[in-house]
mmCIF file as gemmi writes it, N, C-alpha and C atoms, coordinates in Angstrom:
data_model
loop_
_atom_site.group_PDB
_atom_site.id
_atom_site.type_symbol
_atom_site.label_atom_id
_atom_site.label_alt_id
_atom_site.label_comp_id
_atom_site.label_asym_id
_atom_site.label_entity_id
_atom_site.label_seq_id
_atom_site.pdbx_PDB_ins_code
_atom_site.Cartn_x
_atom_site.Cartn_y
_atom_site.Cartn_z
_atom_site.occupancy
_atom_site.B_iso_or_equiv
_atom_site.pdbx_formal_charge
_atom_site.auth_seq_id
_atom_site.auth_asym_id
_atom_site.pdbx_PDB_model_num
ATOM 1 N N . MET Axp A 1 ? 76.577 119.587 75.118 1 0 ? 1 A 1
ATOM 2 C CA . MET Axp A 1 ? 77.18 118.613 76.16 1 0 ? 1 A 1
ATOM 3 C C . MET Axp A 1 ? 76.575 117.38 76.145 1 0 ? 1 A 1
ATOM 4 N N . SER Axp A 2 ? 77.319 116.296 75.962 1 0 ? 2 A 1
ATOM 5 C CA . SER Axp A 2 ? 76.539 114.918 76.103 1 0 ? 2 A 1
ATOM 6 C C . SER Axp A 2 ? 76.479 114.607 77.639 1 0 ? 2 A 1
ATOM 7 N N . LYS Axp A 3 ? 75.702 113.688 77.771 1 0 ? 3 A 1
ATOM 8 C CA . LYS Axp A 3 ? 75.234 113.128 79.178 1 0 ? 3 A 1
ATOM 9 C C . LYS Axp A 3 ? 76.452 112.294 79.512 1 0 ? 3 A 1
ATOM 10 N N . ILE Axp A 4 ? 76.788 112.569 80.889 1 0 ? 4 A 1
ATOM 11 C CA . ILE Axp A 4 ? 77.884 111.77 81.393 1 0 ? 4 A 1
ATOM 12 C C . ILE Axp A 4 ? 77.448 110.41 81.546 1 0 ? 4 A 1
ATOM 13 N N . LYS Axp A 5 ? 78.368 109.489 81.16 1 0 ? 5 A 1
ATOM 14 C CA . LYS Axp A 5 ? 78.11 107.997 81.17 1 0 ? 5 A 1
ATOM 15 C C . LYS Axp A 5 ? 77.637 107.392 82.688 1 0 ? 5 A 1
ATOM 16 N N . HIS Axp A 6 ? 78.183 107.814 83.738 1 0 ? 6 A 1
ATOM 17 C CA . HIS Axp A 6 ? 77.79 107.133 85 1 0 ? 6 A 1
ATOM 18 C C . HIS Axp A 6 ? 77.113 108.157 85.671 1 0 ? 6 A 1
ATOM 19 N N . THR Axp A 7 ? 75.944 108.793 85.411 1 0 ? 7 A 1
ATOM 20 C CA . THR Axp A 7 ? 75.201 109.652 86.032 1 0 ? 7 A 1
ATOM 21 C C . THR Axp A 7 ? 74.26 108.569 86.764 1 0 ? 7 A 1
ATOM 22 N N . ASP Axp A 8 ? 74.123 109.095 88.242 1 0 ? 8 A 1
ATOM 23 C CA . ASP Axp A 8 ? 73.355 108.202 89.336 1 0 ? 8 A 1
ATOM 24 C C . ASP Axp A 8 ? 73.902 107.168 89.485 1 0 ? 8 A 1
ATOM 25 N N . LYS Axp A 9 ? 75.218 106.74 89.343 1 0 ? 9 A 1
ATOM 26 C CA . LYS Axp A 9 ? 75.988 105.635 89.52 1 0 ? 9 A 1
ATOM 27 C C . LYS Axp A 9 ? 77.071 105.769 90.809 1 0 ? 9 A 1
ATOM 28 N N . ARG Axp A 10 ? 77.35 104.925 91.619 1 0 ? 10 A 1
ATOM 29 C CA . ARG Axp A 10 ? 78.332 104.865 92.469 1 0 ? 10 A 1
ATOM 30 C C . ARG Axp A 10 ? 79.759 104.555 91.869 1 0 ? 10 A 1
ATOM 31 N N . ILE Axp A 11 ? 80.791 105.383 92.102 1 0 ? 11 A 1
ATOM 32 C CA . ILE Axp A 11 ? 82.026 105.175 91.532 1 0 ? 11 A 1
ATOM 33 C C . ILE Axp A 11 ? 83.234 105.181 92.579 1 0 ? 11 A 1
ATOM 34 N N . LEU Axp A 12 ? 83.803 104.065 92.686 1 0 ? 12 A 1
ATOM 35 C CA . LEU Axp A 12 ? 85.146 103.969 93.517 1 0 ? 12 A 1
ATOM 36 C C . LEU Axp A 12 ? 86.122 104.47 92.744 1 0 ? 12 A 1
ATOM 37 N N . ILE Axp A 13 ? 86.943 105.166 93.391 1 0 ? 13 A 1
ATOM 38 C CA . ILE Axp A 13 ? 88.304 105.547 92.76 1 0 ? 13 A 1
ATOM 39 C C . ILE Axp A 13 ? 89.424 105.397 93.899 1 0 ? 13 A 1
ATOM 40 N N . VAL Axp A 14 ? 90.361 104.652 93.64 1 0 ? 14 A 1
ATOM 41 C CA . VAL Axp A 14 ? 91.445 104.377 94.422 1 0 ? 14 A 1
ATOM 42 C C . VAL Axp A 14 ? 92.597 105.289 94.109 1 0 ? 14 A 1
ATOM 43 N N . SER Axp A 15 ? 93.383 105.741 94.892 1 0 ? 15 A 1
ATOM 44 C CA . SER Axp A 15 ? 94.408 106.723 94.366 1 0 ? 15 A 1
ATOM 45 C C . SER Axp A 15 ? 95.443 107.228 95.621 1 0 ? 15 A 1
ATOM 46 N N . HIS Axp A 16 ? 96.497 107.708 95.45 1 0 ? 16 A 1
ATOM 47 C CA . HIS Axp A 16 ? 97.433 108.125 96.193 1 0 ? 16 A 1
ATOM 48 C C . HIS Axp A 16 ? 96.915 109.545 96.828 1 0 ? 16 A 1
ATOM 49 N N . GLY Axp A 17 ? 97.296 109.542 98.201 1 0 ? 17 A 1
ATOM 50 C CA . GLY Axp A 17 ? 96.716 110.885 99.199 1 0 ? 17 A 1
ATOM 51 C C . GLY Axp A 17 ? 97.02 112.083 98.371 1 0 ? 17 A 1
ATOM 52 N N . ALA Axp A 18 ? 98.002 112.402 97.789 1 0 ? 18 A 1
ATOM 53 C CA . ALA Axp A 18 ? 98.348 113.799 96.927 1 0 ? 18 A 1
ATOM 54 C C . ALA Axp A 18 ? 97.385 114.048 96.038 1 0 ? 18 A 1
ATOM 55 N N . LEU Axp A 19 ? 96.856 112.99 95.155 1 0 ? 19 A 1
ATOM 56 C CA . LEU Axp A 19 ? 95.849 113.339 94.224 1 0 ? 19 A 1
ATOM 57 C C . LEU Axp A 19 ? 94.403 113.5 94.869 1 0 ? 19 A 1
ATOM 58 N N . ILE Axp A 20 ? 94.039 112.755 95.713 1 0 ? 20 A 1
ATOM 59 C CA . ILE Axp A 20 ? 93.055 113.067 96.475 1 0 ? 20 A 1
ATOM 60 C C . ILE Axp A 20 ? 92.749 114.31 97.368 1 0 ? 20 A 1
ATOM 61 N N . GLY Axp A 21 ? 93.99 114.889 97.979 1 0 ? 21 A 1
ATOM 62 C CA . GLY Axp A 21 ? 94.071 116.042 98.559 1 0 ? 21 A 1
ATOM 63 C C . GLY Axp A 21 ? 93.761 117.104 97.441 1 0 ? 21 A 1
ATOM 64 N N . LEU Axp A 22 ? 94.484 117.169 96.496 1 0 ? 22 A 1
ATOM 65 C CA . LEU Axp A 22 ? 94.531 118.193 95.416 1 0 ? 22 A 1
ATOM 66 C C . LEU Axp A 22 ? 93.023 118.177 94.773 1 0 ? 22 A 1
ATOM 67 N N . SER Axp A 23 ? 92.395 117.082 94.758 1 0 ? 23 A 1
ATOM 68 C CA . SER Axp A 23 ? 90.888 117.057 94.222 1 0 ? 23 A 1
ATOM 69 C C . SER Axp A 23 ? 90.092 117.721 95.201 1 0 ? 23 A 1
ATOM 70 N N . LEU Axp A 24 ? 90.091 117.374 96.335 1 0 ? 24 A 1
ATOM 71 C CA . LEU Axp A 24 ? 89.431 118.09 97.46 1 0 ? 24 A 1
ATOM 72 C C . LEU Axp A 24 ? 89.582 119.532 97.394 1 0 ? 24 A 1
ATOM 73 N N . GLN Axp A 25 ? 90.904 119.964 97.521 1 0 ? 25 A 1
ATOM 74 C CA . GLN Axp A 25 ? 91.029 121.47 97.438 1 0 ? 25 A 1
ATOM 75 C C . GLN Axp A 25 ? 90.597 122.253 96.118 1 0 ? 25 A 1
ATOM 76 N N . HIS Axp A 26 ? 90.488 121.406 95.002 1 0 ? 26 A 1
ATOM 77 C CA . HIS Axp A 26 ? 89.718 121.763 93.715 1 0 ? 26 A 1
ATOM 78 C C . HIS Axp A 26 ? 88.272 121.766 93.768 1 0 ? 26 A 1
ATOM 79 N N . LEU Axp A 27 ? 87.655 120.725 94.197 1 0 ? 27 A 1
ATOM 80 C CA . LEU Axp A 27 ? 86.347 120.813 94.213 1 0 ? 27 A 1
ATOM 81 C C . LEU Axp A 27 ? 85.567 121.296 95.491 1 0 ? 27 A 1
ATOM 82 N N . LEU Axp A 28 ? 86.302 121.348 96.707 1 0 ? 28 A 1
ATOM 83 C CA . LEU Axp A 28 ? 85.915 122.177 97.838 1 0 ? 28 A 1
ATOM 84 C C . LEU Axp A 28 ? 86.851 123.049 98.306 1 0 ? 28 A 1
ATOM 85 N N . PRO Axp A 29 ? 87.39 124.155 97.759 1 0 ? 29 A 1
ATOM 86 C CA . PRO Axp A 29 ? 88.459 125.02 98.185 1 0 ? 29 A 1
ATOM 87 C C . PRO Axp A 29 ? 88.012 125.695 99.344 1 0 ? 29 A 1
ATOM 88 N N . GLN Axp A 30 ? 86.668 125.942 99.664 1 0 ? 30 A 1
ATOM 89 C CA . GLN Axp A 30 ? 86.424 126.657 100.984 1 0 ? 30 A 1
ATOM 90 C C . GLN Axp A 30 ? 86.839 125.791 102.349 1 0 ? 30 A 1
ATOM 91 N N . ARG Axp A 31 ? 86.457 124.69 102.204 1 0 ? 31 A 1
ATOM 92 C CA . ARG Axp A 31 ? 86.672 123.651 103.138 1 0 ? 31 A 1
ATOM 93 C C . ARG Axp A 31 ? 87.948 122.965 103.3 1 0 ? 31 A 1
ATOM 94 N N . PHE Axp A 32 ? 88.595 122.803 102.088 1 0 ? 32 A 1
ATOM 95 C CA . PHE Axp A 32 ? 89.957 122.081 101.995 1 0 ? 32 A 1
ATOM 96 C C . PHE Axp A 32 ? 91.19 123.039 101.64 1 0 ? 32 A 1
ATOM 97 N N . LYS Axp A 33 ? 91.441 123.785 102.318 1 0 ? 33 A 1
ATOM 98 C CA . LYS Axp A 33 ? 92.733 124.867 101.966 1 0 ? 33 A 1
ATOM 99 C C . LYS Axp A 33 ? 93.808 124 102.115 1 0 ? 33 A 1
ATOM 100 N N . ARG Axp A 34 ? 93.972 123.215 103.151 1 0 ? 34 A 1
ATOM 101 C CA . ARG Axp A 34 ? 94.883 122.051 103.197 1 0 ? 34 A 1
ATOM 102 C C . ARG Axp A 34 ? 94.561 120.673 103.54 1 0 ? 34 A 1
ATOM 103 N N . THR Axp A 35 ? 95.258 119.65 103.211 1 0 ? 35 A 1
ATOM 104 C CA . THR Axp A 35 ? 94.562 118.41 103.604 1 0 ? 35 A 1
ATOM 105 C C . THR Axp A 35 ? 95.704 117.399 103.847 1 0 ? 35 A 1
ATOM 106 N N . PHE Axp A 36 ? 95.357 116.572 104.651 1 0 ? 36 A 1
ATOM 107 C CA . PHE Axp A 36 ? 96.191 115.331 105.127 1 0 ? 36 A 1
ATOM 108 C C . PHE Axp A 36 ? 95.591 114.117 104.831 1 0 ? 36 A 1
ATOM 109 N N . ILE Axp A 37 ? 95.873 113.183 104.149 1 0 ? 37 A 1
ATOM 110 C CA . ILE Axp A 37 ? 95.494 112.016 103.952 1 0 ? 37 A 1
ATOM 111 C C . ILE Axp A 37 ? 96.175 110.748 104.282 1 0 ? 37 A 1
ATOM 112 N N . GLU Axp A 38 ? 95.761 109.922 105.379 1 0 ? 38 A 1
ATOM 113 C CA . GLU Axp A 38 ? 96.476 108.729 105.854 1 0 ? 38 A 1
ATOM 114 C C . GLU Axp A 38 ? 96.134 107.745 104.939 1 0 ? 38 A 1
ATOM 115 N N . ASN Axp A 39 ? 97.364 106.81 105.091 1 0 ? 39 A 1
ATOM 116 C CA . ASN Axp A 39 ? 97.325 105.559 104.24 1 0 ? 39 A 1
ATOM 117 C C . ASN Axp A 39 ? 95.923 104.77 104.611 1 0 ? 39 A 1
ATOM 118 N N . THR Axp A 40 ? 95.424 104.186 103.391 1 0 ? 40 A 1
ATOM 119 C CA . THR Axp A 40 ? 94.399 103.402 103.316 1 0 ? 40 A 1
ATOM 120 C C . THR Axp A 40 ? 93.132 103.919 103.965 1 0 ? 40 A 1
ATOM 121 N N . SER Axp A 41 ? 93.072 105.548 104.161 1 0 ? 41 A 1
ATOM 122 C CA . SER Axp A 41 ? 91.949 106.2 104.804 1 0 ? 41 A 1
ATOM 123 C C . SER Axp A 41 ? 90.667 106.224 103.675 1 0 ? 41 A 1
ATOM 124 N N . LEU Axp A 42 ? 89.586 106.43 104.105 1 0 ? 42 A 1
ATOM 125 C CA . LEU Axp A 42 ? 88.25 106.512 103.284 1 0 ? 42 A 1
ATOM 126 C C . LEU Axp A 42 ? 88.024 107.847 103.258 1 0 ? 42 A 1
ATOM 127 N N . THR Axp A 43 ? 87.714 108.356 101.978 1 0 ? 43 A 1
ATOM 128 C CA . THR Axp A 43 ? 87.037 109.904 101.678 1 0 ? 43 A 1
ATOM 129 C C . THR Axp A 43 ? 85.951 109.642 100.891 1 0 ? 43 A 1
ATOM 130 N N . ILE Axp A 44 ? 84.741 110.015 101.32 1 0 ? 44 A 1
ATOM 131 C CA . ILE Axp A 44 ? 83.529 109.792 100.536 1 0 ? 44 A 1
ATOM 132 C C . ILE Axp A 44 ? 82.997 111.396 99.827 1 0 ? 44 A 1
ATOM 133 N N . LEU Axp A 45 ? 82.996 111.386 98.694 1 0 ? 45 A 1
ATOM 134 C CA . LEU Axp A 45 ? 82.467 112.762 97.939 1 0 ? 45 A 1
ATOM 135 C C . LEU Axp A 45 ? 80.868 112.514 97.283 1 0 ? 45 A 1
ATOM 136 N N . THR Axp A 46 ? 80.049 113.313 97.488 1 0 ? 46 A 1
ATOM 137 C CA . THR Axp A 46 ? 78.913 113.205 96.614 1 0 ? 46 A 1
ATOM 138 C C . THR Axp A 46 ? 78.548 114.42 95.78 1 0 ? 46 A 1
ATOM 139 N N . HIS Axp A 47 ? 77.994 114.314 94.483 1 0 ? 47 A 1
ATOM 140 C CA . HIS Axp A 47 ? 77.817 115.121 93.719 1 0 ? 47 A 1
ATOM 141 C C . HIS Axp A 47 ? 76.439 115.178 93.312 1 0 ? 47 A 1
ATOM 142 N N . THR Axp A 48 ? 75.659 116.272 93.788 1 0 ? 48 A 1
ATOM 143 C CA . THR Axp A 48 ? 74.381 116.458 93.57 1 0 ? 48 A 1
ATOM 144 C C . THR Axp A 48 ? 73.936 117.924 93.174 1 0 ? 48 A 1
ATOM 145 N N . ASN Axp A 49 ? 73.249 117.943 91.764 1 0 ? 49 A 1
ATOM 146 C CA . ASN Axp A 49 ? 72.846 119.251 91.692 1 0 ? 49 A 1
ATOM 147 C C . ASN Axp A 49 ? 73.882 120.307 91.196 1 0 ? 49 A 1
ATOM 148 N N . ASN Axp A 50 ? 75.021 119.739 90.81 1 0 ? 50 A 1
ATOM 149 C CA . ASN Axp A 50 ? 76.046 120.276 90.114 1 0 ? 50 A 1
ATOM 150 C C . ASN Axp A 50 ? 76.962 120.962 91.57 1 0 ? 50 A 1
ATOM 151 N N . ASP Axp A 51 ? 76.727 120.313 92.744 1 0 ? 51 A 1
ATOM 152 C CA . ASP Axp A 51 ? 77.483 120.83 93.855 1 0 ? 51 A 1
ATOM 153 C C . ASP Axp A 51 ? 78.154 119.469 94.553 1 0 ? 51 A 1
ATOM 154 N N . TRP Axp A 52 ? 79.392 119.54 94.869 1 0 ? 52 A 1
ATOM 155 C CA . TRP Axp A 52 ? 80.141 118.558 95.651 1 0 ? 52 A 1
ATOM 156 C C . TRP Axp A 52 ? 80.105 118.756 97.119 1 0 ? 52 A 1
ATOM 157 N N . ALA Axp A 53 ? 80.17 117.511 97.948 1 0 ? 53 A 1
ATOM 158 C CA . ALA Axp A 53 ? 79.921 117.638 99.231 1 0 ? 53 A 1
ATOM 159 C C . ALA Axp A 53 ? 80.727 116.605 99.767 1 0 ? 53 A 1
ATOM 160 N N . CYS Axp A 54 ? 81.5 116.638 100.946 1 0 ? 54 A 1
ATOM 161 C CA . CYS Axp A 54 ? 82.228 115.563 101.546 1 0 ? 54 A 1
ATOM 162 C C . CYS Axp A 54 ? 81.517 114.98 102.526 1 0 ? 54 A 1
ATOM 163 N N . GLN Axp A 55 ? 81.231 113.795 102.652 1 0 ? 55 A 1
ATOM 164 C CA . GLN Axp A 55 ? 80.19 113.131 103.556 1 0 ? 55 A 1
ATOM 165 C C . GLN Axp A 55 ? 81.429 112.453 104.638 1 0 ? 55 A 1
ATOM 166 N N . LEU Axp A 56 ? 82.503 111.97 104.13 1 0 ? 56 A 1
ATOM 167 C CA . LEU Axp A 56 ? 83.444 111.576 104.794 1 0 ? 56 A 1
ATOM 168 C C . LEU Axp A 56 ? 84.774 111.684 104.594 1 0 ? 56 A 1
ATOM 169 N N . TYR Axp A 57 ? 85.635 112.302 105.591 1 0 ? 57 A 1
ATOM 170 C CA . TYR Axp A 57 ? 87.237 112.827 105.369 1 0 ? 57 A 1
ATOM 171 C C . TYR Axp A 57 ? 88.014 111.887 106.145 1 0 ? 57 A 1
ATOM 172 N N . ASN Axp A 58 ? 89.079 111.108 105.272 1 0 ? 58 A 1
ATOM 173 C CA . ASN Axp A 58 ? 90.375 110.712 106.099 1 0 ? 58 A 1
ATOM 174 C C . ASN Axp A 58 ? 89.917 109.743 107.112 1 0 ? 58 A 1
ATOM 175 N N . CYS Axp A 59 ? 89.089 108.953 106.942 1 0 ? 59 A 1
ATOM 176 C CA . CYS Axp A 59 ? 88.524 107.934 108.11 1 0 ? 59 A 1
ATOM 177 C C . CYS Axp A 59 ? 89.393 106.79 107.881 1 0 ? 59 A 1
ATOM 178 N N . THR Axp A 60 ? 89.946 106.36 109.248 1 0 ? 60 A 1
ATOM 179 C CA . THR Axp A 60 ? 90.779 105.071 109.322 1 0 ? 60 A 1
ATOM 180 C C . THR Axp A 60 ? 90.13 104.365 110.119 1 0 ? 60 A 1
ATOM 181 N N . LYS Axp A 61 ? 88.906 104.401 110.683 1 0 ? 61 A 1
ATOM 182 C CA . LYS Axp A 61 ? 88.197 103.686 111.485 1 0 ? 61 A 1
ATOM 183 C C . LYS Axp A 61 ? 88.271 102.024 111.271 1 0 ? 61 A 1
ATOM 184 N N . HIS Axp A 62 ? 88.268 101.658 110.07 1 0 ? 62 A 1
ATOM 185 C CA . HIS Axp A 62 ? 88.399 100.156 109.524 1 0 ? 62 A 1
ATOM 186 C C . HIS Axp A 62 ? 89.533 99.58 109.765 1 0 ? 62 A 1
ATOM 187 N N . LEU Axp A 63 ? 90.652 100.225 110.197 1 0 ? 63 A 1
ATOM 188 C CA . LEU Axp A 63 ? 92.017 99.653 110.327 1 0 ? 63 A 1
ATOM 189 C C . LEU Axp A 63 ? 92.05 99.053 112.008 1 0 ? 63 A 1
């Protein structure tokens, strides 16, 4: 398998809440059996040593 192009880089992804929710359920199924994403909220994921973690979920403090 070739090395991923953006290893050790920060990536910003802007998306609709439904896709974000489905992604969280796929990547972290034990934590996110159901999701609710507010408009313009922030969710931060990290990927370290082949493990995903959610550092921030559905945050709207910036509004």
